[in-house]
C-alpha positions in Angstrom: -4.2 2.9 -15.7 -5.6 0.0 -12.6 -5.4 -3.6 -13.7 -7.4 -6.2 -11.6 -7.4 -10.2 -11.8 -10.4 -11.4 -11.6 -9.7 -14.9 -11.4 -6.5 -14.2 -8.7 -7.0 -15.0 -4.9 -5.8 -11.3 -3.7 -9.3 -9.9 -3.1 -9.5 -7.3 -5.1 -9.9 -4.2 -3.2 -6.1 -5.1 -2.0 -5.1 -5.2 -5.4 -6.7 -1.3 -6.3 -4.6 -1.0 -3.2 -1.2 -2.5 -4.7 -1.6 -1.1 -7.8 -2.4 2.5 -6.6 0.6 2.7 -4.1 3.1 1.1 -6.9 2.0 3.4 -9.2 2.6 6.8 -6.2 6.0 4.4 -5.3 7.2 4.7 -9.0 6.0 7.8 -9.5 3.4 7.8 -12.4 1.2 9.3 -10.3 2.6 12.7 -8.3 1.7 13.7 -5.0 -1.6 16.2 -5.7 -2.1 14.1 -8.2 -6.5 14.1 -8.7 -7.3 10.1 -8.3 -10.2 9.1 -10.5 -13.8 9.7 -8.6 -15.2 6.6 -7.0 -18.0 5.2 -9.2 -15.4 6.7 -12.6 -12.7 3.8 -11.1 -15.3 0.8 -11.0 -17.2 1.6 -14.1 -14.4 1.7 -16.1 -12.4 -2.0 -14.0 -15.7 -3.1 -14.4 -15.9 -3.6 -10.0 -18.6 -2.6 -7.0 -18.1 1.5 -5.9 -18.1 0.1 -3.1 -15.0 -2.6 -3.2 -12.8 1.2 -4.7 -14.1 3.2 -2.1 -12.8 0.7 0.3 -9.2 0.6 -1.4 -9.7 4.3 -1.3 -10.3 4.1 2.4 -7.4 2.2 3.0 -5.0 4.3 0.9 -5.9 6.9 3.3 -5.5 5.1 6.2 -1.5 4.2 5.2 -1.6 8.0 4.1 -1.3 7.1 0.8 -3.8 9.4 -0.7 -6.2 11.7 1.0 -9.7 12.9 0.5 -10.7 16.4 0.0 -14.5 16.9 0.3 -16.2 17.7 -2.6 -13.6 17.6 -4.4 -12.2 14.5 -4.5 -9.1 11.9 -3.6 -5.6 12.9 -4.2 -1.8 11.2 -4.4 -0.6 12.6 -0.4 2.1 14.8 -0.4 6.1 13.8 -0.4 6.8 13.7 3.4 3.3 12.2 4.2 3.4 9.7 2.1 7.4 8.9 3.0 6.3 8.3 6.4 3.3 6.2 5.6 5.3 3.9 3.6 8.0 3.7 5.9 4.9 2.6 8.4 3.8 0.2 5.8 6.9 -2.0 5.7 7.8 -1.6 9.4 3.5 -3.0 9.7 5.1 -5.4 6.9 7.9 -6.3 9.1 6.1 -6.5 12.4 3.7 -9.9 10.4 6.5 -11.6 9.4 8.3 -11.2 13.4 5.1 -12.1 14.1 4.4 -15.1 11.4 7.8 -16.2 12.4 7.9 -16.6 15.9 4.1 -19.0 15.8 6.4 -20.6 13.2 9.3 -21.4 15.8 11.5 -19.5 16.1 14.2 -17.7 17.9 14.1 -14.5 19.0 18.7 -13.8 18.4 17.5 -16.3 15.2 15.7 -12.8 13.9 17.5 -10.3 15.1 21.1 -11.8 12.9 19.0 -11.9 10.8 17.8 -8.1 10.5 21.6 -7.2 11.4 22.6 -8.9 8.7 19.8 -7.3 5.8 19.6 -4.1 7.6 23.7 -3.7 7.1 23.8 -6.0 3.3 21.1 -3.2 2.7 23.1 -0.4 3.8 25.9 -1.2 2.3 24.3 -1.1 -1.7 
């Protein structure tokens, strides 16, 4: 179900967060669908349960999954997920703008590029 590259420089928990997020976006995992338990997923992937727990916690913080005491973790309902995904995109955009600013890109250049990209996305 999930794939982890143990040789990758990307931390395992981030790979797991990416995998689960991608499957939710592609609707492979549906709203309110249960996720494997931390222990089961750790055993299946051959990784430490703390790594899975860290990934699940990150996903819960992003609003992609929710936890029900005694029942496990589940994919968040669609409305909550849409808001969480929008926030995730905005956080990514914020990080990229910060990196561009540090690299010396002017505010005007960033604004012009954003306006151009937004227009192209709307026109599709």
